[in-house]
C-alpha positions as CSV (number, residue, x, y, z in Angstrom):
1,X,60.9,-125.8,-191.9
2,X,61.5,-125.6,-188.1
3,X,60.6,-128.1,-185.5
4,X,60.6,-127.9,-181.7
5,X,59.4,-130.3,-178.9
6,X,57.5,-128.5,-176.1
7,X,58.1,-130.1,-172.7
8,X,56.4,-130.2,-169.4
9,X,57.0,-132.0,-166.1
10,X,56.8,-135.6,-166.1
11,X,53.6,-137.6,-165.1
12,X,54.0,-140.4,-162.7
13,X,54.5,-142.8,-165.6
14,X,57.4,-141.0,-167.0
15,X,58.9,-139.6,-163.7
16,X,61.1,-142.6,-163.1
17,X,62.8,-142.1,-166.3
18,X,63.1,-138.2,-166.5
19,X,61.9,-135.1,-164.9
20,X,60.4,-133.8,-168.2
21,X,58.2,-135.2,-171.0
22,X,57.0,-133.9,-174.2
23,X,53.7,-132.1,-174.2
24,X,50.9,-134.3,-175.7
25,X,47.9,-132.4,-176.7
26,X,44.7,-134.2,-176.3
27,X,42.8,-134.9,-179.7
28,X,39.8,-132.7,-178.6
29,X,42.3,-129.7,-178.2
30,X,44.0,-130.0,-181.5
31,X,41.9,-127.4,-183.2
32,X,42.5,-124.9,-180.5
33,X,46.3,-125.7,-180.4
34,X,46.6,-124.9,-184.1
35,X,44.3,-121.9,-184.4
36,X,46.3,-118.7,-184.1
37,X,43.4,-116.8,-182.7
38,X,43.4,-119.1,-179.5
39,X,44.2,-117.0,-176.6
40,X,47.6,-117.6,-174.9
41,X,46.0,-118.2,-171.6
42,X,44.1,-121.2,-173.2
43,X,47.2,-122.4,-174.9
44,X,49.3,-122.4,-171.6
45,X,46.5,-124.6,-170.1
46,X,47.5,-127.3,-172.4
47,X,51.1,-127.3,-171.5
48,X,50.5,-129.9,-168.6
49,X,51.5,-133.6,-168.2
50,X,49.3,-136.0,-170.2
51,X,47.3,-138.4,-167.8
52,X,49.4,-141.5,-166.9
53,X,46.4,-143.8,-167.1
54,X,46.1,-142.9,-170.8
55,X,49.6,-144.0,-171.5
56,X,51.6,-147.2,-171.7
57,X,55.3,-147.9,-171.4
58,X,57.4,-150.8,-172.6
59,X,61.0,-151.6,-173.4
60,X,62.3,-151.3,-177.0
61,X,65.3,-152.6,-178.4
62,X,68.3,-150.1,-178.0
63,X,69.8,-151.3,-181.3
64,X,66.9,-149.6,-183.3
65,X,66.3,-146.3,-181.2
66,X,68.5,-143.3,-180.8
67,X,69.9,-143.3,-184.4
68,X,68.4,-141.3,-187.3
69,X,69.3,-144.2,-189.7
70,X,66.5,-146.3,-188.1
71,X,63.0,-145.2,-189.1
72,X,60.6,-148.1,-189.2
73,X,58.2,-150.0,-187.1
74,X,61.0,-152.0,-185.4
75,X,61.9,-148.9,-183.4
76,X,58.7,-149.3,-181.4
77,X,58.3,-153.0,-181.2
78,X,58.4,-154.3,-177.6
79,X,61.4,-156.2,-176.7
80,X,60.5,-160.0,-177.1
81,X,57.4,-159.3,-179.2
82,X,58.7,-161.5,-182.0
83,X,58.8,-164.5,-179.8
């Protein structure tokens, strides 16, 4: 099995953190993205930044992220959520 992360330029939410972000394919485009018959031009049109207003960002605890040993819900819990 092979996996890759396709990236695009960062949207305004992500730009303060990095100049790139993963492509997020909108739900309504999933069928087109997965269909081998979809024309390349249509697929390339999906390789754009996801709308900032459809996302949220919050701090997570660094002791849980960036390690393959950690793979649980604590990796995405907001800092201070248990308080």
